[in-house]
C-alpha positions as CSV (number, residue, x, y, z in Angstrom):
1,K,0.0,0.0,0.0
2,H,1.0,3.6,-0.6
3,V,-0.1,6.2,1.9
4,V,-0.3,9.8,0.7
5,L,-1.3,13.0,2.5
6,L,-3.3,15.1,0.2
7,T,-4.0,18.5,1.8
8,N,-5.3,22.0,1.0
9,A,-3.0,23.4,3.6
10,H,0.0,25.5,2.5
11,Q,3.4,23.9,2.8
12,R,4.4,26.2,5.7
13,S,1.3,24.9,7.7
14,V,2.2,21.3,6.9
15,D,5.8,21.8,8.0
16,L,4.6,23.4,11.2
17,K,2.2,20.5,12.0
18,F,4.9,17.9,11.2
19,A,7.3,19.7,13.5
20,Q,4.8,19.4,16.4
21,L,3.4,15.9,15.7
22,A,5.1,12.7,14.7
23,M,3.0,12.3,11.6
24,A,5.4,12.3,8.6
25,I,6.5,8.7,9.3
26,H,3.0,7.6,8.3
27,F,3.1,8.9,4.7
28,D,5.0,7.9,1.6
29,D,4.2,11.2,-0.1
30,I,2.8,14.6,0.7
31,L,0.8,16.4,-2.0
32,I,-0.3,20.0,-1.5
33,S,-3.3,21.0,-3.6
34,H,-1.9,24.4,-4.2
35,T,0.7,22.7,-6.4
36,F,-2.1,21.9,-8.8
37,Q,-3.6,25.4,-8.3
38,L,-6.9,23.9,-7.3
39,P,-8.5,23.0,-3.9
40,K,-9.5,19.4,-3.4
41,E,-13.2,20.3,-3.5
42,H,-12.9,21.7,-7.1
43,A,-14.3,19.3,-9.8
44,D,-11.1,19.8,-11.9
45,F,-8.8,18.9,-9.0
46,W,-9.1,15.2,-9.3
47,P,-8.4,14.8,-13.1
48,T,-5.5,17.2,-12.7
49,L,-4.2,15.2,-9.8
50,E,-4.4,12.0,-11.8
51,Q,-2.4,13.6,-14.7
52,H,0.5,14.0,-12.2
53,Y,-0.1,11.2,-9.7
54,P,-1.9,8.1,-11.2
55,L,-4.0,6.1,-8.8
56,I,-6.3,3.1,-8.9
57,K,-9.5,5.0,-8.0
58,E,-11.6,1.9,-7.3
59,R,-9.1,0.6,-4.8
60,S,-8.1,4.0,-3.3
61,L,-9.1,5.0,0.2
62,F,-9.6,8.7,0.7
63,I,-10.2,10.2,4.2
64,D,-11.3,13.8,4.8
65,D,-13.1,16.0,7.2
66,N,-14.8,18.0,4.5
67,V,-18.0,16.7,3.0
68,Q,-17.6,18.8,-0.2
69,V,-14.1,17.4,-0.7
70,L,-15.5,13.8,-0.3
71,K,-18.3,14.5,-2.8
72,A,-15.8,15.7,-5.4
73,A,-13.7,12.6,-4.9
74,Q,-16.8,10.4,-5.1
75,Q,-17.9,12.1,-8.4
76,H,-14.4,11.4,-9.8
77,G,-14.8,7.7,-8.9
78,V,-12.7,7.3,-5.8
79,G,-14.0,4.0,-4.4
80,Q,-13.5,4.1,-0.7
81,L,-14.4,7.3,1.3
82,L,-14.4,8.0,5.0
83,L,-15.6,11.2,6.7
84,V,-13.9,12.3,9.9
85,R,-16.4,14.1,12.0
86,Q,-14.2,15.6,14.6
87,P,-10.9,16.7,13.1
88,D,-10.2,19.1,15.9
89,S,-10.4,17.5,19.4
90,T,-11.1,20.9,20.9
91,R,-14.4,21.3,19.0
92,E,-17.7,19.4,19.0
93,P,-18.0,16.7,16.2
94,N,-19.7,17.6,13.0
95,P,-23.1,15.8,12.3
96,E,-23.0,12.3,10.7
97,H,-23.3,12.3,7.0
98,L,-25.2,9.2,5.6
99,D,-23.4,9.2,2.2
100,F,-20.1,8.2,3.8
101,V,-18.7,5.9,6.4
102,N,-18.2,8.2,9.4
103,L,-15.3,8.1,11.9
104,L,-15.3,10.3,15.0
105,S,-11.6,11.2,14.7
106,Y,-8.4,10.4,13.0
107,S,-7.2,8.7,16.1
108,Q,-9.4,5.8,15.2
109,I,-7.2,4.9,12.3
110,I,-3.8,6.4,13.1
111,S,-1.8,6.8,16.3
112,I,-0.3,10.3,16.5
113,N,2.2,11.1,19.3
114,E,1.5,14.6,20.5
């Protein structure tokens, strides 16, 4: 398996987060949506991504905390989608969304040492 972080965050924000949390070891690649000049929720993002980073959509698992991003991935044919309802532990969870498998937090799938 190949694990990729695909984020709308700017590189500086990603670097800051990785400096604070031991997350980088969990990823084979880190892709910043700004590199493609489109956010992940834009319909043209996914075809543009595939031009630069081929993936097997039907077998790919995509996890996000944004329903609009997941819908864009779904419309592009990404086969396995998970919604994280509480990406920030200091805030209340977002409501469940019946179109996707719901996780409460990322900690259910990955151990992050803070």
